[in-house]
N, C-alpha and C positions, 0 to 999 in steps of 0.2 A: 305774284311771286311765290306765294305759298303753294299754289297748285303746281308750279314748275318744279319746286323742290320735291313735292310729293311724287311727281312723275319720275324724277331721277331716282328717288328711293324705291319706287315700285319696280323700276328696271333692274335694280340690284336684287330685289326680292325674287324676281322671276328666275334668277340663276342660282338660287339657294334652296336648301331643303327645309329651312326653318327661319322664322323671324329673328331668332337669336343669332344665327349664322350671318344673316344679312346685316343686322345691327352691328355685329363685330366688324364686318368689312367696311361699314360706313362710319365706324367709330362713334356711334351714338348709343344711348340706352334703348333696350328693346321696347320699353313703354313709349318712348318718343316716336320710334318707328311705327308702332301699332297705331298711335294717334294720327300720324300722317296718312297711313293707309285707310283708316276709318274716315278721315276727311275726304279722301279721294273717292271712297265708295259712296259717301253721301253726295258728293258732287255728281258722280256718274249715276246715282240712283239705282245701284245694282251691286251685289256682293262680288268682289273680285277674287277672294281667296276662300278656300275651305280649310279649316284647321282641324287636325285629327291627331291621334296618338303617334302616327308615323311621320308627322310634320305637316307641311302645307302643300296644297296644290291649287292650281288656277281653276276658277270656274269658267264657264263658257264666255262670260263677259270679260273675265280676266285674260283668257286666251286671245280674244279679239283685240283688247287693248294692247297686249304684249306684242302682237303681230305688227301693229302700226307704231309702236313706241320708239324704236330706234330711229326711224326716219324723222318722227316728230321732234325728238330731242336734238337730233343733228341739225334740223332746220332751225330750231330755236337757238342753238349755239351759233349757227351761221348769222342769224339776225343780231345776236349780241356782238359778233365781230364787226358787222356793218355799223352798228351803233357806236362801237369804239372808234371806228374810222371817222364818223361824224364829229366825235368829241376831240379828234386829233390825237388820240392816245397811241396810235400806231403799234398796238400790241396784239395780244391774242394768239391764236393758233392757226397754222396753215397745214392742211393734211395733204400728203403726197403718197400715191400708190405707184410703185415702180416694179418693173421686171428685175429679178435679182441679177440677171446677167449684165445689166448696165448700171445698177444702183450705185455700186461703189465707184466705178470708173467715171461715170458722168454726173450722177446726182450729188454725191458727197462733196466734190470740189465746189460745185455751185452753191450748195447749202452752207459750206464753210465760209465762203465769201459773203453770202447773204447774211449770215449770223453776225459777221463783223460789222456790217452796215446797219443792221436792224437788231440790236442785242435784246430787245424786249419781245421779239416775236419767237414763239416756240414752234417747232416743226414736229408733226406726228407722221411717222413713216411706216409704211406697210409694203410688203412684197407679195407677189403671187402671180397667177395667170392673167392673161388679158381679160378673161371673163370676170375674174375677181375684181379687176380694175374697173370694168364697166359697171358692175354692181355697186362698187364703192362710190362712184360718181353719181349713179342714179339715186342711191339712198342718202346722199349728202354726207357720207362719212369721210369723204376726202374732197379736196378742191382741185387737184391736178392729178393726172395719171401719165406716166411715161412707160409705154409698154410696146411689145412686139405685136404686129398684126391686130390692131384694135378691131373688134367685131363692130359691124354697123349697128347703130342705135339712134333712135330719134331723140333720146335724152342726152346724147353726147356729141360734142363737136371736136373734130381733129383740127387743131390750129397749126400744126406743123408735122410734116412727114419727111423722113430721110431714109435712104436705102443704105444699109450697112452690109458690106461683104462679110461673109462668114469664112472661117478658116478651119482647117483640121488642126486641132491643138493636140500635141503629142509630146512624149518624153524626147529629149534632144537626140537620143541614140536609137530611136524607133526606125524600123525599115522605111516607114512612109516619108522620112526626111531625106532619104537617099534618092539619087537620080532614078526616075521611073517608079518610085515607091508609091506615088499617088495616082498611078494609072488606074483606070476604071476596073479592070479585072482584079487588081490587087486589093482594092478597097473592101470588097465583100468578105475577104478572108481575115480581116483584122478584128480585134476586140474593140467594141465601141461602148461609150456611155452617152446616153441621150435622155432628155427630159421625157416625161410621159406623153401619151397621145392627146391629152387635154391641153397641151401647150401649142399655140399657133406655130411657133418655130419648128416644132417636131413634125406637125402635119405638113408644113411646107417642104421640109427636108425630105420626108418620105415620098412626097409627090415628085420632087425634082429627081431623086434617085431612081424612082420607078421609070420616069420618062427617059432617063439616060440608060436604062437597062441594067441598073445596078441594084441588087436586092441586099439591103443592109439590115440585119437583125441585131439589135443591141444586146450585148451581154449584160449590161447594167442599165436600169432606168433610175434616174435620180433628178428630182426637180431642184435640189439645192446646188447652187454654184460651188460651194465649198466641197460638197461631196464629189461633184464632177472633177474638180481640180485634184482632189485627193486620189481618186481612182485613176486619173491620168498618171500621177506621180508614183503611186504604189502598185497599181495593177497593170500598168502599161496600156491602159485603154486610150482610145482616141475620142475627143470631144469635138463638138461643133459650136464654135463661139466666135464673137468678134474679137479682134486683137485687144480692144480696150478692156475686155473682161479679164485678161491675163497679162496686162501690161507689166506688172512688177516681175512676174515669172519670166517673161520674155527678156526683160532688161537684165535679170540675174543669170540668164542662160539655163534655167532649170526646166524650161519648156520651149517648144518650137511651134511656130504657126506656119502651116503649109497651105498654099492655095489649092483649091479644088481644081480638077482638070477642066479644060474649056468646055468639054461636053456636059459638064455637070456644075454650072454656076450656081452657087448658093448665096442668096442675099436675103436679108430680113428687113421688113418695114418697121422702123422705129417711130412710134406715133406719140406726140404730145397732145393730150386730150383734156378738155374742160367740160363742165356741164353746159348744155345747150341753152338752158333757160333760167340760170341762176346767176344773179349779180355777184361778181367776185369781190372779196374783201380787198382792201389796199394791199395787204401782205401777199395774198394769192396772185394778184395782178402783177406785182413787182417780181415775184419769184417766177411767174410764167415768162416774163420778158427775159429774165436772166437765163432760163432754160432754153428759150428760143435762140439766144445769142450763142450759147454753148453748142447747141446742135448745128448751127450754121458753121461754127469753127470746125466741128467734127467732120462735117460733110466736105469742107474745103481741104 
């Protein structure tokens, strides 16, 4: 156990410029931290830090340990969760990585119901691209991922996939909401806000538009869903989103969702993913089932 504590402490040290800063973050005395690092260096039989007037820096051995440390600690935390399951504690943490476009609309209601049934389980949520989600599953920093267009990975298994139609999200008085406003020739002349090209949904949209002979150059690029919605509301931009991502705005009448023309059907693959070779904790398995049920309802 002492070595595990020392590894956690060393992980914090790698992100700080001095032992004093790291000790402050850990809320322990610097001498206690130094003793743990010394014990770790003794166990590794190699110096991990170089101390100088400008602070600390990692040695070659320290760099090597740091490169593997996050995954190692994540795997140890996962084992602790499995042991908790064996004890019947039904507690711990479940990590979820989600695409921001569906995190609030799909994930949050599921988590709210899950928390009511399992009040001792904590949820650790992250948002980002599909590539970010795959990395999080591969390095054991999350248990589940809900993302658009999950890239193929031997370390990841897609347990459920549904296809969501995307809509042109616009201010309610935008020309695109009028008859003929969403015709292909008109679309290229509008102001658009799209996620960056590192997002799978953007890559798919660009390809579908090109195949339809419609070249759309976004005025704004924004990965944040909040920014996209704000630019729709305040800059009159058009966004490409599932209806679920703007359900509140549609209900309030502050935004409209217009179907794409038949010649340019835009759908996105929404994938629920798990690690291919890691045993899920009790909490992760139950949350996965809840998400599968929610996705089936969404598809219906």
